[in-house]
Rosetta silent file (secondary structure, phi, psi, omega in degrees, C-alpha in Angstrom):
SEQUENCE: MTTSHYLSCAGREIHYTQWGAEHQKVVIAWHGLARTGRDMDELAAHLSARGYRVICPDTIGRGLSAWSPLPKVEYCLAFYAQIAADLFRQLGIEQAHWVGTSMGGAIGTVCASGLVVPDMQQRILSLTLNDNGPQLADVAITRIRSYAGSPPAFNSVLELEAFFRQVYKPYGWLSDAQWRRLTETSTRRLPDGRVTPHYDPAMVEQFISHPNDYLIWNHYDAVQVPVLCLRGVDSDLLLPETVQTMRARGPGAAGRLTVVEVPDCGHAPALNVPAQLDCVAAFIAKT
SCORE:     score description
SCORE:     0.000 S_00000001
   1 L     0.000  132.832  177.467   10.894    1.223   -8.965 S_00000001
   2 E  -107.345  142.929  178.520    8.850    4.407   -9.483 S_00000001
   3 E  -132.996  153.113  179.958    6.437    5.009  -12.319 S_00000001
   4 E  -107.872  135.908 -172.954    4.447    8.092  -13.403 S_00000001
   5 E  -140.937  159.643  174.050    0.698    8.064  -14.060 S_00000001
   6 E  -132.530  143.049  178.878   -2.287   10.224  -14.878 S_00000001
   7 E  -141.692  152.236  166.974   -5.991    9.734  -14.072 S_00000001
   8 E   -91.813  109.535 -178.641   -9.129   11.812  -14.381 S_00000001
   9 E  -115.237  129.106 -178.066  -10.413   12.169  -10.808 S_00000001
  10 L    48.939   30.463  176.876  -13.573   14.137  -10.039 S_00000001
  11 L    86.625    5.630 -178.875  -13.330   15.419  -13.609 S_00000001
  12 E  -124.409  140.507  178.683   -9.757   16.773  -13.303 S_00000001
  13 E   -69.261  125.906 -179.284   -6.466   15.291  -14.585 S_00000001
  14 E  -120.620  133.860  175.805   -4.402   14.157  -11.603 S_00000001
  15 E  -101.538  142.687  173.990   -0.763   13.066  -11.759 S_00000001
  16 E  -147.024  153.396  169.472    0.697   10.611   -9.288 S_00000001
  17 E  -102.998  149.180  178.577    3.846    8.586   -8.888 S_00000001
  18 E  -127.425  133.628  176.688    3.758    4.962   -7.773 S_00000001
  19 E  -118.224  143.856  176.083    6.324    2.918   -5.962 S_00000001
  20 L    65.057   42.905 -173.920    6.221   -0.812   -5.303 S_00000001
  21 L   -58.922  -20.212 -177.857    3.380   -1.622   -7.664 S_00000001
  22 L   -75.861  -14.365 -173.690    3.940   -5.348   -6.989 S_00000001
  23 L   -90.666  155.473  179.380    2.857   -5.069   -3.356 S_00000001
  24 L   -87.974  -41.190 -179.632   -0.647   -5.513   -1.912 S_00000001
  25 E   -71.776  139.887 -171.299   -0.518   -3.192    1.090 S_00000001
  26 E  -123.333  139.260  169.687   -1.053    0.425    0.107 S_00000001
  27 E  -123.011  133.057  173.205    0.105    3.746    1.478 S_00000001
  28 E  -100.409  125.800 -179.306   -1.138    7.097    0.193 S_00000001
  29 E  -120.532  109.484 -169.965    1.520    9.789    0.751 S_00000001
  30 E  -112.120  130.136 -170.630    0.091   13.322    0.227 S_00000001
  31 L   -81.124  178.026 -177.964    2.192   16.431    0.047 S_00000001
  32 L   -85.099 -177.481 -167.421    1.811   19.928    1.562 S_00000001
  33 L   -52.763  -52.696 -177.553    0.102   23.093    0.338 S_00000001
  34 L  -110.545   27.986 -172.393    2.484   24.467   -2.273 S_00000001
  35 L  -115.215 -169.025  176.117    4.448   21.347   -2.883 S_00000001
  36 L  -133.239  167.936 -178.856    4.245   18.229   -5.092 S_00000001
  37 H   -63.795  -15.249 -178.660    4.080   14.513   -4.582 S_00000001
  38 H   -71.700  -12.673  171.808    7.757   14.206   -5.353 S_00000001
  39 H   -65.061  -15.317 -177.127    8.488   15.483   -1.822 S_00000001
  40 H   -95.772    9.917 -174.623    7.510   11.997   -0.747 S_00000001
  41 H   -56.935  -47.194 -178.410   10.249   10.211   -2.745 S_00000001
  42 H   -65.962  -41.075  178.273   12.352    9.204    0.278 S_00000001
  43 H   -65.798  -41.902 -177.054    9.327    7.971    2.254 S_00000001
  44 H   -65.398  -40.960  176.939    7.994    6.111   -0.764 S_00000001
  45 H   -62.485  -42.553 -177.945   11.357    4.416   -1.397 S_00000001
  46 H   -63.800  -46.665 -177.686   11.606    3.529    2.290 S_00000001
  47 H   -73.631  -36.515 -175.443    8.096    2.025    2.474 S_00000001
  48 H   -69.923  -30.048  177.518    8.160    0.265   -0.895 S_00000001
  49 L   -71.237  -12.600  177.615   11.329   -1.546    0.248 S_00000001
  50 L  -110.514   23.351  171.219    9.256   -2.845    3.161 S_00000001
  51 L    91.406   21.290 -179.447    6.490   -4.280    1.154 S_00000001
  52 E  -116.563  145.150  171.252    4.123   -1.398    0.480 S_00000001
  53 E   -88.920  123.390 -171.393    2.687   -0.015   -2.683 S_00000001
  54 E  -118.747  122.581  179.627    3.000    3.777   -2.271 S_00000001
  55 E  -106.097  126.279 -177.033    0.871    6.327   -4.212 S_00000001
  56 E  -125.581   89.985 -175.049    2.060    9.977   -4.214 S_00000001
  57 E   -79.242  157.641  162.859   -0.436   12.294   -5.970 S_00000001
  58 L   -93.789  119.051  178.361    0.044   15.918   -7.068 S_00000001
  59 L   -57.778  148.332  171.871   -2.914   17.831   -5.699 S_00000001
  60 L   -47.279  132.152 -179.181   -5.028   19.666   -8.318 S_00000001
  61 L    85.910    3.413  179.329   -3.227   22.948   -9.103 S_00000001
  62 E  -132.573  150.347  175.273    0.189   21.594   -8.135 S_00000001
  63 L    57.002 -132.515 -175.719    2.980   19.842   -9.984 S_00000001
  64 L   -92.599    2.800  175.506    1.792   17.977  -13.081 S_00000001
  65 L   -75.208  159.927  177.004   -1.879   17.864  -12.101 S_00000001
  66 L   -63.784  155.804  171.458   -4.387   20.102  -13.855 S_00000001
  67 L   -92.673  144.852 -176.201   -5.185   23.577  -12.604 S_00000001
  68 L   -74.652  138.023  172.182   -8.788   24.119  -11.613 S_00000001
  69 L   -81.226  -10.030 -178.450  -11.007   26.210  -13.854 S_00000001
  70 L  -126.135   63.556 -173.795  -13.131   26.873  -10.795 S_00000001
  71 H   -57.927  -35.550 -177.578  -10.535   27.900   -8.138 S_00000001
  72 H   -69.904  -22.853 -177.398  -13.038   29.415   -5.707 S_00000001
  73 H   -97.156  -40.314 -166.535  -15.009   26.218   -5.695 S_00000001
  74 H  -102.700  -12.940  174.896  -12.515   23.438   -6.051 S_00000001
  75 L   -86.973   80.396  178.105   -9.458   24.585   -4.140 S_00000001
  76 L  -164.180  161.152 -172.546  -10.700   23.316   -0.800 S_00000001
  77 H   -60.520  -36.362 -176.776  -10.405   20.234    1.405 S_00000001
  78 H   -62.818  -46.058 -179.408  -13.881   18.847    0.488 S_00000001
  79 H   -71.307  -35.559  176.546  -13.003   18.730   -3.237 S_00000001
  80 H   -62.063  -38.536  176.720   -9.520   17.293   -2.555 S_00000001
  81 H   -66.318  -35.304  174.881  -11.206   14.502   -0.558 S_00000001
  82 H   -62.879  -41.423  177.814  -13.524   13.791   -3.542 S_00000001
  83 H   -62.294  -45.434  177.717  -10.453   13.544   -5.747 S_00000001
  84 H   -60.574  -43.853  178.650   -8.811   11.133   -3.266 S_00000001
  85 H   -62.155  -40.147  177.862  -11.967    8.964   -3.120 S_00000001
  86 H   -70.692  -33.625  175.854  -12.103    8.750   -6.907 S_00000001
  87 H   -61.704  -46.014  176.344   -8.385    7.877   -6.949 S_00000001
  88 H   -57.137  -46.560 -175.510   -9.102    4.996   -4.525 S_00000001
  89 H   -65.955  -46.697 -176.480  -11.924    3.743   -6.649 S_00000001
  90 H   -70.582  -23.879  177.564  -10.162    3.856   -9.980 S_00000001
  91 H   -92.977    2.189  177.210   -6.988    2.175   -8.623 S_00000001
  92 L    68.948   31.134 -178.334   -9.053   -0.482   -6.858 S_00000001
  93 L   -86.226  111.057  176.652   -7.685    0.442   -3.423 S_00000001
  94 L   -75.896  -41.799 -179.961   -9.949   -1.104   -0.808 S_00000001
  95 L  -149.167  152.148  179.337   -7.945    0.189    2.208 S_00000001
  96 E  -156.159  155.149  169.438   -4.746    2.159    2.663 S_00000001
  97 E   -84.515  147.226 -179.001   -2.620    3.861    5.304 S_00000001
  98 E  -121.405  127.308  172.864   -2.456    7.652    4.818 S_00000001
  99 E  -119.099  119.922 -179.177    0.604    9.811    5.407 S_00000001
 100 E  -129.355  130.454  174.140    0.052   13.515    4.888 S_00000001
 101 E   -91.623  126.298  175.223    2.319   16.524    5.272 S_00000001
 102 L    50.480 -112.313  176.615    0.484   19.684    6.317 S_00000001
 103 H   -51.028  -41.019 -178.629   -2.391   20.060    3.809 S_00000001
 104 H   -62.076  -33.569  173.577   -2.007   16.420    2.928 S_00000001
 105 H   -66.308  -41.117  176.623   -2.664   15.568    6.555 S_00000001
 106 H   -61.185  -42.328  179.571   -5.815   17.727    6.520 S_00000001
 107 H   -65.394  -40.403  176.730   -7.073   15.966    3.414 S_00000001
 108 H   -61.886  -39.392  177.969   -6.444   12.635    5.117 S_00000001
 109 H   -64.957  -42.447  176.227   -8.356   13.698    8.204 S_00000001
 110 H   -62.542  -41.430  175.262  -11.316   14.775    6.083 S_00000001
 111 H   -63.468  -47.882 -175.453  -11.219   11.431    4.270 S_00000001
 112 H   -68.243  -21.170  178.597  -10.859    9.384    7.417 S_00000001
 113 H   -74.688  -28.487 -178.116  -13.739   11.142    9.087 S_00000001
 114 L    74.833    9.164 -177.552  -16.179   10.007    6.415 S_00000001
 115 L   -81.506  -19.781  174.524  -18.099   13.306    6.757 S_00000001
 116 L  -101.531  -46.703  174.299  -17.539   14.289    3.090 S_00000001
 117 L  -122.351  101.730 -173.459  -17.267   10.869    1.375 S_00000001
 118 H   -53.197  -40.354 -176.430  -18.817    8.353    3.797 S_00000001
 119 H   -72.997  -13.893  177.923  -17.218    5.215    2.456 S_00000001
 120 H   -67.493  -27.037  178.764  -13.719    6.675    2.847 S_00000001
 121 H   -58.191  -31.443 -176.714  -13.891    6.251    6.658 S_00000001
 122 H   -86.198  -11.810 -174.019  -13.711    2.481    6.108 S_00000001
 123 L   -94.967  -16.776 -177.489  -10.869    2.750    3.670 S_00000001
 124 E   -93.921  118.974 -178.919   -8.266    4.586    5.824 S_00000001
 125 E   -84.391  -36.999  179.047   -6.356    2.116    8.067 S_00000001
 126 E  -154.693  160.023 -174.589   -4.174    4.666    9.834 S_00000001
 127 E  -132.443  120.947  176.315   -3.463    8.326    9.627 S_00000001
 128 E  -112.712  122.105 -178.718   -0.130   10.019    9.925 S_00000001
 129 E  -104.924  106.601  178.868   -0.222   13.818   10.286 S_00000001
 130 E   -85.764   98.036 -175.499    3.104   15.430    9.466 S_00000001
 131 L    52.456   52.607  176.453    2.964   18.778   11.342 S_00000001
 132 L  -146.432  146.878  176.849   -0.753   19.098   10.909 S_00000001
 133 L  -147.478 -175.917 -174.468   -3.674   19.197   13.250 S_00000001
 134 L   -77.466   -3.052  178.054   -7.382   20.124   13.265 S_00000001
 135 L  -151.439  130.787 -178.063   -6.565   23.829   13.848 S_00000001
 136 L  -105.670  150.016 -179.144   -3.690   25.903   12.448 S_00000001
 137 L   -64.469  133.619 -179.265   -2.076   28.921   14.047 S_00000001
 138 H   -59.710  -37.353  177.817   -3.464   32.196   12.775 S_00000001
 139 H   -60.368  -40.110  177.535   -0.037   33.682   12.409 S_00000001
 140 H   -67.355  -41.558  176.813    1.002   30.855   10.153 S_00000001
 141 H   -59.516  -43.226  178.672   -2.114   31.118    7.992 S_00000001
 142 H   -64.016  -38.144  176.458   -1.397   34.819    7.494 S_00000001
 143 H   -64.994  -41.530 -179.655    2.158   33.982    6.486 S_00000001
 144 H   -66.414  -44.431  178.590    1.009   31.385    4.037 S_00000001
 145 H   -57.797  -38.653 -175.525   -1.551   33.740    2.466 S_00000001
 146 H   -64.611  -28.217 -177.322    1.116   36.389    2.061 S_00000001
 147 H  -111.599  -29.778 -170.622    3.362   34.261   -0.220 S_00000001
 148 H   -64.977  -37.892 -176.172    1.158   31.548   -1.673 S_00000001
 149 L   -79.783  -11.181 -178.100   -0.927   33.878   -3.912 S_00000001
 150 L  -135.469   66.813 -176.566    2.092   35.690   -5.280 S_00000001
 151 L   -65.969  138.911 -179.649    4.916   33.225   -6.000 S_00000001
 152 L   -73.817  158.713  174.218    8.169   34.955   -6.962 S_00000001
 153 L  -115.769  146.495 -176.720    9.885   34.596  -10.265 S_00000001
 154 E  -133.027  158.069 -179.566   13.607   34.244  -10.926 S_00000001
 155 L   -78.671  -18.629 -176.639   15.900   34.483  -13.919 S_00000001
 156 L  -141.738  156.788  173.808   17.564   31.105  -13.147 S_00000001
 157 H   -63.007  -34.768  178.155   16.849   27.797  -11.525 S_00000001
 158 H   -61.796  -40.147  176.929   19.780   28.356   -9.227 S_00000001
 159 H   -66.502  -36.059  178.298   18.205   31.492   -7.905 S_00000001
 160 H   -67.964  -39.469  179.288   14.919   29.612   -7.349 S_00000001
 161 H   -61.359  -40.795  179.489   16.812   26.899   -5.497 S_00000001
 162 H   -63.080  -37.046  173.954   18.397   29.493   -3.170 S_00000001
 163 H   -61.969  -47.546 -179.882   14.839   30.801   -2.515 S_00000001
 164 H   -60.380  -43.672  179.951   13.571   27.289   -1.724 S_00000001
 165 H   -58.494  -32.090 -179.891   16.518   26.697    0.606 S_00000001
 166 H   -79.136  -52.081 -175.167   15.585   29.795    2.577 S_00000001
 167 H   -64.410  -37.649 -174.406   11.788   29.368    2.580 S_00000001
 168 L  -103.427   18.483  175.360   11.901   25.661    3.406 S_00000001
 169 H   -51.811  -37.300  177.754   14.768   25.806    5.903 S_00000001
 170 H   -60.405  -11.747  176.593   12.262   24.641    8.621 S_00000001
 171 H   -63.585  -19.411 -175.173   12.112   21.264    6.792 S_00000001
 172 L    96.310 -158.721 -176.033   15.335   20.403    8.556 S_00000001
 173 L   -75.898  133.180  169.820   18.396   18.838    6.951 S_00000001
 174 L  -132.526  144.475  177.630   18.369   18.056    3.272 S_00000001
 175 L   -72.072  168.167  176.726   21.342   16.960    1.210 S_00000001
 176 H   -62.436  -37.219  179.565   22.452   19.080   -1.742 S_00000001
 177 H   -68.247  -36.986  176.927   21.018   16.472   -4.091 S_00000001
 178 H   -68.079  -34.004  174.056   17.702   16.599   -2.282 S_00000001
 179 H   -67.150  -38.404 -179.406   17.539   20.369   -2.522 S_00000001
 180 H   -67.581  -42.423  178.302   18.276   20.133   -6.248 S_00000001
 181 H   -64.672  -42.741  178.241   15.521   17.541   -6.699 S_00000001
 182 H   -56.435  -41.855 -178.743   13.066   19.548   -4.647 S_00000001
 183 H   -64.794  -55.460 -171.662   13.840   22.532   -6.929 S_00000001
 184 H   -67.795  -26.360  178.439   13.639   20.688  -10.231 S_00000001
 185 L   -91.106    4.708  176.519   10.373   18.932   -9.375 S_00000001
 186 L  -137.852   43.400  179.479    8.669   22.128   -8.356 S_00000001
 187 E  -125.924  134.815  170.131    9.799   24.570  -11.051 S_00000001
 188 E  -134.338  150.772  179.831    7.914   25.858  -14.093 S_00000001
 189 E   -90.308  138.818  172.806    8.900   28.423  -16.711 S_00000001
 190 L   -85.623  168.238 -179.558    6.851   31.497  -17.340 S_00000001
 191 L   -60.379  -25.468  177.466    6.173   32.871  -20.850 S_00000001
 192 L   -83.320   -0.146  176.544    9.000   35.362  -20.340 S_00000001
 193 L    97.796  -13.476 -179.555   11.467   32.540  -19.624 S_00000001
 194 L   -73.638  167.081 -177.814   11.779   33.138  -15.915 S_00000001
 195 E  -116.249  151.982 -174.764   11.137   30.292  -13.468 S_00000001
 196 E  -150.779  165.441  178.208    8.653   30.180  -10.579 S_00000001
 197 E   -64.422  144.162 -172.183    7.274   27.510   -8.134 S_00000001
 198 L   -82.288   66.388  170.554    5.133   24.886   -9.892 S_00000001
 199 E  -149.827  167.406 -176.899    1.659   25.601   -8.645 S_00000001
 200 L   -84.251  116.932 -179.008   -1.401   27.616   -9.535 S_00000001
 201 H   -56.157  -21.678 -176.425   -1.319   30.906   -7.590 S_00000001
 202 H   -74.236   -6.620  177.522   -5.120   30.819   -7.442 S_00000001
 203 H   -61.670  -17.964  178.726   -4.882   27.889   -4.974 S_00000001
 204 H   -66.820  -13.936  174.963   -4.685   30.627   -2.344 S_00000001
 205 H   -54.482  -24.656  179.424   -8.463   30.972   -2.914 S_00000001
 206 H   -56.404  -38.574 -176.417   -8.766   28.193   -0.325 S_00000001
 207 H   -83.750  -13.781 -177.092   -7.951   30.761    2.345 S_00000001
 208 H   -98.300  -52.684 -177.032  -10.205   33.477    0.836 S_00000001
 209 H   -81.697  -22.838  179.547  -13.307   31.572   -0.241 S_00000001
 210 L  -132.888   66.942 -169.191  -13.049   28.994    2.511 S_00000001
 211 L   -61.832  -24.610 -179.329  -11.532   30.882    5.410 S_00000001
 212 L  -109.524   27.885 -174.206  -12.251   28.178    8.006 S_00000001
 213 L   -67.538  -25.580 -179.887  -11.314   25.242    5.799 S_00000001
 214 L   -96.820    6.968  174.938   -8.535   24.086    8.134 S_00000001
 215 L   -94.470   90.190 -168.068  -10.662   24.294   11.283 S_00000001
 216 L  -125.558   43.100  175.568  -11.655   20.612   11.178 S_00000001
 217 H   -57.945  -39.811 -178.774  -12.199   19.473   14.794 S_00000001
 218 H   -59.873  -37.101  177.685  -15.384   17.858   13.716 S_00000001
 219 H   -70.332  -45.659  178.875  -13.525   15.684   11.206 S_00000001
 220 H   -56.706  -45.604 -178.591  -10.806   14.890   13.741 S_00000001
 221 H   -60.985  -27.359 -178.864  -13.331   13.866   16.364 S_00000001
 222 H   -86.883   -5.473 -178.509  -14.871   11.385   13.829 S_00000001
 223 L   -71.214  128.959 -175.466  -11.607    9.614   13.007 S_00000001
 224 L  -105.798    1.405 -173.238  -11.769    6.012   14.182 S_00000001
 225 L  -111.563  166.742  177.290   -8.239    4.795   13.338 S_00000001
 226 L   -60.189  141.806 -176.482   -4.831    5.109   14.970 S_00000001
 227 E  -127.743  128.973  170.572   -3.253    8.555   14.438 S_00000001
 228 E  -110.018  127.425  179.002    0.435    9.486   14.478 S_00000001
 229 E  -115.955  113.956  172.139    1.133   13.210   14.779 S_00000001
 230 E   -95.646  128.187 -176.972    4.656   14.327   13.992 S_00000001
 231 E  -124.396  121.215  171.219    5.286   17.873   15.192 S_00000001
 232 E   -65.860  129.587 -170.874    8.406   19.881   14.325 S_00000001
 233 L   -62.163  -21.717  177.987    9.545   21.266   17.584 S_00000001
 234 L  -104.023   17.070 -176.433    9.951   24.780   16.110 S_00000001
 235 L   -63.992  138.135  173.844    6.640   24.701   14.110 S_00000001
 236 L  -100.801   -0.368 -175.892    4.683   27.962   13.966 S_00000001
 237 L  -100.120  -45.300  176.924    1.754   26.144   12.329 S_00000001
 238 L  -104.840  101.566 -175.424    0.924   23.302   14.728 S_00000001
 239 L   -82.143  151.771 -178.892    1.041   24.799   18.232 S_00000001
 240 H   -54.289  -40.362 -179.553    1.676   22.848   21.412 S_00000001
 241 H   -62.212  -32.694  176.678   -1.733   23.851   22.819 S_00000001
 242 H   -65.916  -43.678  179.969   -3.400   22.394   19.724 S_00000001
 243 H   -60.970  -39.644 -179.778   -1.578   19.133   20.275 S_00000001
 244 H   -63.144  -40.163  178.148   -2.751   19.126   23.930 S_00000001
 245 H   -67.736  -36.805  178.512   -6.367   19.533   22.795 S_00000001
 246 H   -61.261  -36.006  179.260   -5.799   16.725   20.264 S_00000001
 247 H   -70.885  -24.170 -173.921   -4.787   14.425   23.121 S_00000001
 248 H   -95.908   -6.160 -178.390   -7.986   15.226   24.978 S_00000001
 249 L  -142.908  168.631  179.873  -10.584   14.587   22.312 S_00000001
 250 L    53.989 -132.988  177.566  -11.306   12.364   19.337 S_00000001
 251 L   -57.021  -33.521  176.764   -8.617    9.773   18.681 S_00000001
 252 L   -61.529  -46.158 -179.269   -6.624   11.207   21.595 S_00000001
 253 L   -67.594  -26.232  179.843   -9.329   10.651   24.115 S_00000001
 254 L   -88.582    2.979  178.131   -9.738    7.086   22.770 S_00000001
 255 L    76.500   21.029 -175.073   -6.050    6.312   23.244 S_00000001
 256 L  -109.956   13.928  179.989   -5.399    6.093   19.502 S_00000001
 257 E  -113.358  128.652  171.145   -3.100    9.169   19.155 S_00000001
 258 E  -116.387  132.396 -177.111    0.697    9.019   19.249 S_00000001
 259 E  -118.175  132.949 -179.815    2.549   12.303   19.206 S_00000001
 260 E  -127.354  122.188  172.311    6.296   12.521   18.294 S_00000001
 261 E   -84.148  128.310 -176.520    8.203   15.777   18.528 S_00000001
 262 E   -99.242  113.992 -177.595   10.728   16.001   15.679 S_00000001
 263 L   -69.149  159.420  170.539   13.955   17.834   16.638 S_00000001
 264 L    62.427   24.633  179.729   15.764   20.385   14.423 S_00000001
 265 L  -141.725  155.079  172.469   12.635   21.023   12.319 S_00000001
 266 L  -111.449 -124.547  176.030    9.788   23.581   12.073 S_00000001
 267 L  -104.717  107.454    3.972    7.019   23.297    9.503 S_00000001
 268 L  -137.367  156.518  179.999    7.329   20.696    8.328 S_00000001
 269 L   -51.508  140.034 -173.742    9.736   17.722    8.757 S_00000001
 270 L   -76.996   -8.455 -176.757   10.918   16.624    5.336 S_00000001
 271 L    52.841   50.661 -177.811   10.420   12.905    5.968 S_00000001
 272 L  -136.459    6.166  178.791   13.857   12.224    4.445 S_00000001
 273 L  -122.245  157.869 -171.918   16.135   11.076    7.259 S_00000001
 274 H   -53.236  -42.479 -178.913   16.241    7.675    8.965 S_00000001
 275 H   -59.695  -45.310  178.069   14.747    8.697   12.275 S_00000001
 276 H   -69.216  -42.683 -176.942   11.600   10.203   10.639 S_00000001
 277 H   -66.713  -46.727 -179.940   11.273    7.415    8.059 S_00000001
 278 H   -61.756  -39.333 -179.503   11.619    4.654   10.629 S_00000001
 279 H   -56.518  -49.224 -177.819    9.117    6.349   12.912 S_00000001
 280 H   -66.678  -48.679  179.489    6.481    6.407   10.172 S_00000001
 281 H   -59.956  -41.795 -179.895    7.232    2.864    8.960 S_00000001
 282 H   -66.909  -39.889 -179.539    7.040    1.455   12.504 S_00000001
 283 H   -65.603  -46.663  179.160    3.689    3.137   13.157 S_00000001
 284 H   -61.342  -43.768 -179.507    2.151    1.839    9.884 S_00000001
 285 H   -62.881  -34.667 -179.600    3.486   -1.679   10.584 S_00000001
 286 H   -67.608  -33.390 -175.590    2.029   -1.669   14.074 S_00000001
 287 L   -97.256    0.000    0.000   -1.407   -0.708   12.831 S_00000001
């Protein structure tokens, strides 16, 4: 069963969905840059059926969470980590496994390093990076900047769905019902009645005011827990050479890094098919 909740974290209203509230073991499932926590529905259902309480937040500026009044200051990994730490405290979460897609993985890395919020290092039990690493390809960042700050608007939800199907084709296979849910959970209407993706366009300030925000090797090197890295084989964001460097330092050098190449996907695997879901569940159970 899933439920919807709101909390004030680091002074901002944050929305999250919760699955398996009756369970003691906790998983935080954090979405990607321009997405919402509802992207994690399949993963949350899969894990909650296996005895986990799963928390899926909407990042500030996305979905049903508040938009920042200070976009140049707050749309950055350090502030997202502070929100996460406050979420842990208010929900009484002593420790949790972290699964993050893209940006969500970077937030998890910053939390697990303890370099921003020191006590978070002890709270993260394992870290799953879904097509994310401590360095992103420059070409992909340029592509993200080009669309994130100017989301398109359409006259109908069906037109927006067609747009999402094209833009997120690298996610891999989604059923028609999953595409419809992805659309409906990330759509908002503009004052003129048109529809657009459900995020604050100012969140692109992360790449302008914090141009090196995703260069986080220092955080990666400080991670002390097992790490699973899922890489879409066609990803233009997480390059093979970055993964090789990950193997040679930090958790990789310590033998705590597992890398899985996900076929038929680019950036980023949707975590919605049995092979991907079972891979994440097995890793969490093992750690």
